[in-house]
C-alpha positions in Angstrom: -9.1 -5.7 -10.2 -6.7 -4.3 -7.8 -3.4 -2.5 -9.1 0.0 -4.0 -7.7 1.4 -1.7 -5.5 4.6 -2.2 -8.1 2.7 0.1 -10.1 3.3 3.2 -7.3 6.9 3.4 -8.6 6.0 3.6 -12.5 2.8 5.9 -12.0 5.2 8.4 -9.9 7.9 8.0 -12.7 5.1 8.8 -15.4 3.8 12.0 -13.1 7.3 13.0 -12.9 8.1 13.4 -16.2 11.4 15.1 -17.2 11.2 16.9 -13.7 13.8 16.2 -11.1 13.2 14.3 -7.9 13.8 17.2 -5.7 10.5 19.2 -7.7 8.7 16.3 -7.4 9.1 15.5 -4.1 8.4 19.2 -2.9 4.8 18.9 -4.9 4.6 15.4 -3.0 5.3 16.6 0.7 8.1 14.2 1.1 11.6 14.0 1.0 13.3 13.7 -2.7 15.3 10.1 -1.2 11.8 9.0 0.0 10.2 9.5 -3.3 13.5 8.3 -5.1 13.0 4.9 -2.9 9.3 4.6 -3.9 9.7 5.0 -7.7 12.1 2.2 -7.5 10.3 -0.2 -5.9 10.6 0.2 -2.3 7.1 0.0 0.5 6.5 3.5 1.3 5.1 4.0 4.9 1.2 4.9 5.5 1.9 8.3 5.6 3.9 8.7 2.7 1.9 6.4 0.5 -1.1 8.6 1.5 0.6 12.0 0.3 1.6 9.9 -3.3 -1.7 8.5 -4.0 -3.0 12.4 -3.5 -0.6 13.4 -5.6 -1.7 11.0 -8.2 -4.9 11.9 -7.8 -5.4 8.2 -7.3 -7.6 6.6 -4.5 -5.5 4.4 -2.3 -8.4 1.8 -2.8 -6.9 1.0 -6.1 -3.7 -0.2 -5.1 -5.2 -2.1 -1.8 -8.1 -3.9 -3.7 -10.5 -2.6 -1.6 -14.5 -1.8 -2.3 -16.1 1.0 -0.7 -17.9 -0.9 2.0 -14.5 -3.2 2.7 -12.9 0.4 3.0 -15.1 1.2 5.5 -15.0 -1.6 8.2 -12.2 -1.9 10.1 -9.8 -4.7 8.8 -6.1 -5.9 9.5 -3.5 -5.0 6.7 -0.9 -7.3 6.1 2.6 -5.2 5.5 6.3 -6.4 5.5 8.8 -4.1 4.6 10.9 -4.6 1.5 13.7 -6.1 3.4 15.3 -9.6 3.2 14.9 -10.7 6.6 12.0 -12.5 5.6 11.9 -15.0 2.6 9.1 -14.1 0.0 7.3 -17.7 0.6 7.5 -17.0 4.7 5.8 -13.6 4.2 3.3 -14.9 2.1 2.0 -17.4 4.4 2.1 -15.3 7.2 0.1 -13.3 5.4 -2.5 -15.4 4.3 -2.6 -17.0 7.9 -3.4 -13.0 9.4 -6.1 -12.6 6.9 -7.6 -16.2 7.3 -7.3 -15.4 11.2 -9.0 -11.8 10.6 -11.5 -13.9 8.4 -12.3 -16.3 11.3 -12.7 -13.6 13.8 -15.3 -11.9 11.6 -17.5 -15.2 10.9 -17.2 -16.0 14.7 -18.3 -12.0 15.7 -21.6 -12.5 13.2 -22.4 -15.7 15.0 -22.0 -13.9 18.0 -24.0 -10.5 16.9 -27.1 -12.9 15.3 
């Protein structure tokens, strides 16, 4: 079962322990402000996400809900920044629409390849 992306902030706080954000951010290879934002629940960009996963010694697939076969095949990823410009219901609906379209394209391609 995948870990929710919100779990990333909690894992950062646990690993950081009593150390300051600046010290931990230097280990991660990002700014203290960025690490603090992610620790407080903001969505990191892909590069920062990869750095944090490496620092936490966690496989990014744990958060993305991918198994090895899925991770090795190209696929779309739905990501909305944590800005309040899109209602949560709208973001979820758009994400489901994108993933459904991706599934339909894969099914069509499988038929063509036969």
